[in-house]
MARGULUM-905756 format. One record per residue (C-alpha): x, y, z; residue number from 1. Coordinates in Angstrom, 1 decimal. Last residue first. Layout:
+--------+--------+--------+-----+
:      X :      Y :      Z : seq :
+--------+--------+--------+-----+
:      X :      Y :      Z : NUM :
...
+--------+--------+--------+-----+
END
This chain:
+--------+--------+--------+-----+
:      X :      Y :      Z : seq :
+--------+--------+--------+-----+
:  -19.1 :  -65.8 :   37.5 : 155 :
:  -18.8 :  -64.5 :   33.9 : 154 :
:  -15.5 :  -65.6 :   32.5 : 153 :
:  -13.3 :  -63.0 :   30.7 : 152 :
:  -10.5 :  -64.4 :   28.6 : 151 :
:   -6.9 :  -63.6 :   29.3 : 150 :
:   -4.7 :  -61.0 :   27.5 : 149 :
:   -6.8 :  -58.0 :   28.3 : 148 :
:   -6.4 :  -55.1 :   25.9 : 147 :
:  -10.2 :  -54.8 :   25.7 : 146 :
:  -12.0 :  -54.6 :   22.4 : 145 :
:  -13.3 :  -58.2 :   22.4 : 144 :
:  -14.3 :  -58.0 :   26.1 : 143 :
:  -16.2 :  -54.7 :   25.4 : 142 :
:  -17.9 :  -56.3 :   22.4 : 141 :
:  -19.1 :  -59.2 :   24.4 : 140 :
:  -20.3 :  -56.9 :   27.2 : 139 :
:  -22.2 :  -54.8 :   24.5 : 138 :
:  -23.9 :  -58.0 :   23.2 : 137 :
:  -25.2 :  -58.9 :   26.7 : 136 :
:  -26.3 :  -55.3 :   27.3 : 135 :
:  -28.5 :  -55.4 :   24.1 : 134 :
:  -27.5 :  -53.0 :   21.4 : 133 :
:  -27.8 :  -49.3 :   20.6 : 132 :
:  -25.7 :  -48.2 :   17.7 : 131 :
:  -21.9 :  -47.7 :   18.0 : 130 :
:  -20.5 :  -44.2 :   17.7 : 129 :
:  -17.1 :  -44.1 :   19.6 : 128 :
:  -15.9 :  -47.3 :   18.0 : 127 :
:  -16.8 :  -46.0 :   14.5 : 126 :
:  -19.2 :  -48.4 :   12.8 : 125 :
:  -18.3 :  -50.6 :    9.8 : 124 :
:  -21.6 :  -51.8 :    8.3 : 123 :
:  -23.4 :  -55.0 :    7.2 : 122 :
:  -27.1 :  -54.9 :    6.3 : 121 :
:  -30.1 :  -57.3 :    6.0 : 120 :
:  -28.6 :  -60.2 :    7.9 : 119 :
:  -29.4 :  -63.9 :    8.2 : 118 :
:  -30.1 :  -64.2 :    4.5 : 117 :
:  -26.5 :  -64.5 :    3.6 : 116 :
:  -23.3 :  -62.6 :    2.6 : 115 :
:  -24.4 :  -59.0 :    3.3 : 114 :
:  -21.3 :  -57.0 :    2.4 : 113 :
:  -18.0 :  -55.9 :    3.9 : 112 :
:  -15.2 :  -55.6 :    1.3 : 111 :
:  -12.5 :  -58.2 :    1.8 : 110 :
:   -9.3 :  -58.6 :    3.6 : 109 :
:   -7.5 :  -58.9 :    7.0 : 108 :
:  -10.0 :  -57.6 :    9.6 : 107 :
:   -8.9 :  -58.3 :   13.1 : 106 :
:  -10.7 :  -60.6 :   15.5 : 105 :
:  -11.3 :  -60.7 :   19.3 : 104 :
:  -13.2 :  -63.9 :   19.9 : 103 :
:  -16.3 :  -64.4 :   22.0 : 102 :
:  -17.2 :  -68.0 :   23.0 : 101 :
:  -20.9 :  -68.2 :   23.7 : 100 :
:  -22.7 :  -71.1 :   25.4 :  99 :
:  -26.1 :  -70.5 :   23.7 :  98 :
:  -29.5 :  -70.9 :   25.1 :  97 :
:  -32.3 :  -72.0 :   22.8 :  96 :
:  -36.0 :  -72.0 :   22.0 :  95 :
:  -37.6 :  -72.6 :   18.7 :  94 :
:  -40.8 :  -70.6 :   18.2 :  93 :
:  -40.2 :  -69.8 :   14.5 :  92 :
:  -39.3 :  -66.2 :   15.4 :  91 :
:  -36.6 :  -67.5 :   17.7 :  90 :
:  -37.1 :  -67.7 :   21.5 :  89 :
:  -33.9 :  -67.0 :   23.3 :  88 :
:  -32.9 :  -67.7 :   26.9 :  87 :
:  -30.2 :  -65.3 :   27.9 :  86 :
:  -26.8 :  -66.0 :   26.4 :  85 :
:  -24.1 :  -67.8 :   28.4 :  84 :
:  -20.6 :  -66.5 :   28.6 :  83 :
:  -17.0 :  -67.1 :   27.7 :  82 :
:  -14.9 :  -64.1 :   26.9 :  81 :
:  -12.0 :  -62.7 :   24.7 :  80 :
:  -10.5 :  -65.8 :   23.1 :  79 :
:   -7.7 :  -64.4 :   21.1 :  78 :
:   -6.5 :  -63.1 :   17.6 :  77 :
:   -8.9 :  -64.7 :   15.1 :  76 :
:   -7.6 :  -63.3 :   11.9 :  75 :
:  -10.3 :  -62.1 :    9.6 :  74 :
:  -11.5 :  -62.5 :    6.0 :  73 :
:  -14.5 :  -60.5 :    5.1 :  72 :
:  -17.6 :  -61.5 :    3.1 :  71 :
:  -20.0 :  -60.4 :    5.8 :  70 :
:  -22.1 :  -63.4 :    6.9 :  69 :
:  -20.2 :  -66.3 :    5.4 :  68 :
:  -16.7 :  -64.9 :    5.9 :  67 :
:  -17.3 :  -63.8 :    9.4 :  66 :
:  -19.1 :  -67.1 :   10.2 :  65 :
:  -16.1 :  -69.1 :    8.9 :  64 :
:  -13.6 :  -67.1 :   11.0 :  63 :
:  -15.7 :  -67.5 :   14.1 :  62 :
:  -16.2 :  -71.2 :   13.4 :  61 :
:  -12.4 :  -71.7 :   12.9 :  60 :
:  -11.9 :  -70.2 :   16.3 :  59 :
:  -14.6 :  -72.5 :   17.8 :  58 :
:  -12.9 :  -75.7 :   16.4 :  57 :
:  -15.5 :  -77.7 :   14.5 :  56 :
:  -16.4 :  -81.2 :   15.6 :  55 :
:  -20.1 :  -80.6 :   15.4 :  54 :
:  -20.7 :  -77.1 :   13.8 :  53 :
:  -20.3 :  -74.0 :   16.1 :  52 :
:  -23.4 :  -71.8 :   15.8 :  51 :
:  -23.1 :  -68.2 :   14.8 :  50 :
:  -22.5 :  -64.6 :   15.6 :  49 :
:  -21.1 :  -61.5 :   13.8 :  48 :
:  -21.5 :  -58.4 :   16.0 :  47 :
:  -25.0 :  -57.2 :   16.5 :  46 :
:  -27.4 :  -54.5 :   15.2 :  45 :
:  -31.1 :  -55.3 :   15.7 :  44 :
:  -33.8 :  -56.0 :   13.2 :  43 :
:  -34.9 :  -59.1 :   15.1 :  42 :
:  -34.6 :  -62.0 :   12.6 :  41 :
:  -32.9 :  -60.2 :    9.8 :  40 :
:  -30.0 :  -59.1 :   11.9 :  39 :
:  -28.2 :  -55.9 :   11.1 :  38 :
:  -24.5 :  -56.9 :   11.1 :  37 :
:  -21.7 :  -55.1 :   12.8 :  36 :
:  -18.0 :  -54.5 :   11.9 :  35 :
:  -16.2 :  -52.3 :   14.4 :  34 :
:  -14.1 :  -49.3 :   13.4 :  33 :
:  -11.0 :  -47.7 :   14.9 :  32 :
:   -8.6 :  -49.5 :   12.5 :  31 :
:  -10.5 :  -52.5 :   11.4 :  30 :
:  -12.0 :  -54.5 :   14.2 :  29 :
:  -14.1 :  -57.7 :   14.2 :  28 :
:  -15.7 :  -58.9 :   17.4 :  27 :
:  -16.6 :  -62.4 :   16.3 :  26 :
:  -19.2 :  -64.1 :   18.5 :  25 :
:  -19.3 :  -67.9 :   18.7 :  24 :
:  -22.0 :  -70.4 :   19.7 :  23 :
:  -22.3 :  -73.7 :   21.4 :  22 :
:  -25.8 :  -75.0 :   21.7 :  21 :
:  -28.1 :  -75.8 :   24.7 :  20 :
:  -31.5 :  -76.5 :   23.1 :  19 :
:  -34.9 :  -75.4 :   24.6 :  18 :
:  -37.9 :  -77.3 :   23.3 :  17 :
:  -39.1 :  -76.4 :   19.8 :  16 :
:  -39.4 :  -80.0 :   18.6 :  15 :
:  -37.1 :  -82.4 :   20.3 :  14 :
:  -36.5 :  -85.1 :   17.7 :  13 :
:  -37.0 :  -83.1 :   14.4 :  12 :
:  -35.4 :  -80.2 :   16.2 :  11 :
:  -32.2 :  -82.2 :   16.6 :  10 :
:  -32.1 :  -83.0 :   12.9 :   9 :
:  -32.7 :  -79.3 :   12.1 :   8 :
:  -29.9 :  -78.4 :   14.5 :   7 :
:  -27.5 :  -80.8 :   12.7 :   6 :
:  -28.5 :  -79.2 :    9.3 :   5 :
:  -27.5 :  -75.7 :   10.5 :   4 :
:  -30.3 :  -73.2 :   10.7 :   3 :
:  -29.8 :  -69.8 :    9.0 :   2 :
:  -27.6 :  -70.9 :    6.1 :   1 :
+--------+--------+--------+-----+
END
């Protein structure tokens, strides 16, 4: 589901004006590989991302997004970082900024596959051979892959 129903309701009231929304990133690791999705909206590789539904726990959202987008079950191991996305203008003209909670996750089960229309490909990438990605996604991945026990906060 590309646009959650509650966002559609907000958009009916505010049009394409910038929305501040909570989001999650799931940095999913299996052995020495990272699961990435090829986004349908911009053709770029990215970790699993999504919007937190109203009242939903962020860790639950990360697990849900992983299953919906890639068909894999994950354990959500720790909060890795808290950051803010750059301003984004989606293909339909909607504007947003996302408060991102990045979680370090471990693959538990399932064969990776495209699970929805948000992505065109899903692939396990070797950690030493990741594709080019935006710096703000790379920083999320680095936080998720780190051995740190506390979350990173951008200041």
